[in-house]
C-alpha positions in Angstrom: 0.0 0.0 0.0 1.0 3.6 -0.6 -0.6 6.8 0.7 -1.0 10.0 -1.3 -0.7 12.8 1.2 -2.1 16.1 -0.2 -1.6 19.4 1.5 -3.4 22.5 0.3 -2.8 26.0 1.6 -5.7 28.5 1.3 -5.5 32.2 1.3 -6.3 33.7 4.7 -10.1 33.6 5.5 -10.8 31.6 2.3 -10.5 28.0 3.7 -14.2 27.7 4.5 -15.1 28.6 0.9 -12.7 26.1 -0.5 -13.9 23.3 1.8 -17.5 24.0 0.9 -16.8 23.9 -2.8 -14.8 20.7 -2.4 -17.5 19.0 -0.4 -20.2 19.9 -2.9 -18.3 19.5 -6.2 -15.2 17.4 -5.7 -15.8 14.9 -2.8 -18.4 12.8 -4.7 -16.1 12.6 -7.7 -13.0 11.7 -5.8 -14.8 9.0 -3.8 -16.0 7.5 -7.1 -12.6 7.5 -8.8 -10.0 7.3 -6.0 -11.7 5.0 -3.6 -10.2 4.8 -0.1 -9.9 8.1 1.6 -7.9 7.7 4.9 -8.7 11.2 6.2 -9.7 14.7 5.2 -8.7 17.4 7.7 -8.3 21.1 8.3 -5.7 22.5 10.7 -6.7 23.7 14.1 -3.2 24.7 15.2 0.1 25.2 13.5 0.1 26.3 9.9 -3.3 27.7 9.5 -5.5 27.8 6.4 -4.3 24.3 5.6 -6.3 21.3 4.3 -4.8 17.8 4.4 -6.2 14.7 2.9 -4.9 11.2 2.4 -5.8 8.5 -0.1 -4.7 4.8 0.0 -3.7 2.9 -3.2 -2.4 -0.6 -3.7 0.7 0.8 -5.5 1.8 3.6 -7.7 0.3 2.0 -10.8 -3.1 1.9 -9.1 -2.8 5.5 -8.1 -1.9 6.6 -11.6 -4.7 4.7 -13.2 -7.3 6.0 -10.8 -6.1 9.6 -11.0 -5.8 9.5 -14.8 -9.4 8.3 -15.0 -10.6 11.1 -12.8 -8.6 13.7 -14.6 -10.2 12.6 -17.9 -13.7 13.0 -16.6 -15.7 16.1 -17.6 -17.1 16.3 -14.1 -13.6 16.7 -12.6 -12.7 19.3 -15.3 -15.8 21.2 -14.2 -14.7 21.1 -10.6 -11.2 22.3 -11.5 -12.7 25.3 -13.4 -14.8 26.2 -10.3 -11.8 25.9 -8.0 -9.7 28.1 -10.3 -12.5 30.7 -10.4 -12.8 30.7 -6.6 -9.1 31.5 -6.3 -8.8 30.3 -2.7 -5.8 28.1 -3.1 -2.3 29.5 -2.7 -0.2 26.3 -2.7 -0.7 22.6 -3.4 1.6 19.8 -2.4 1.5 16.0 -2.5 3.7 13.3 -1.1 3.7 9.6 -1.7 4.2 7.7 1.5 4.8 4.0 2.1 4.4 2.2 5.5 7.4 1.1 7.5 7.8 -2.6 8.0 6.6 -2.6 11.6 3.5 -0.5 10.8 2.5 -2.6 7.7 2.6 -5.7 10.0 0.6 -3.9 12.7 -2.0 -2.5 10.2 -2.6 -5.9 8.5 -3.1 -7.6 11.9 -6.0 -5.2 12.8 -9.5 -6.8 12.6 
């Protein structure tokens, strides 16, 4: 398994607008194409105006296939246009994470 960690920084006082747009327009699409969301959060302390979400994939090939399918969909293109028009995002980052050996064993032992 790999995890796609996505970190978005919003302009000050614009995070609520971005989260609302995402919930209404992007969340249903991403659930359909990407599958397993491990978490979707906003910061309460530390670097403010930050949204963090994580998606699990079997491997990099699975991630690429799912993200390519989503990117090709007209509904995703519509969301991207709305997000660009909103202008709330200042920075977008993503990181691909893989579990350490001890955590992979722990995670697979869970009921």
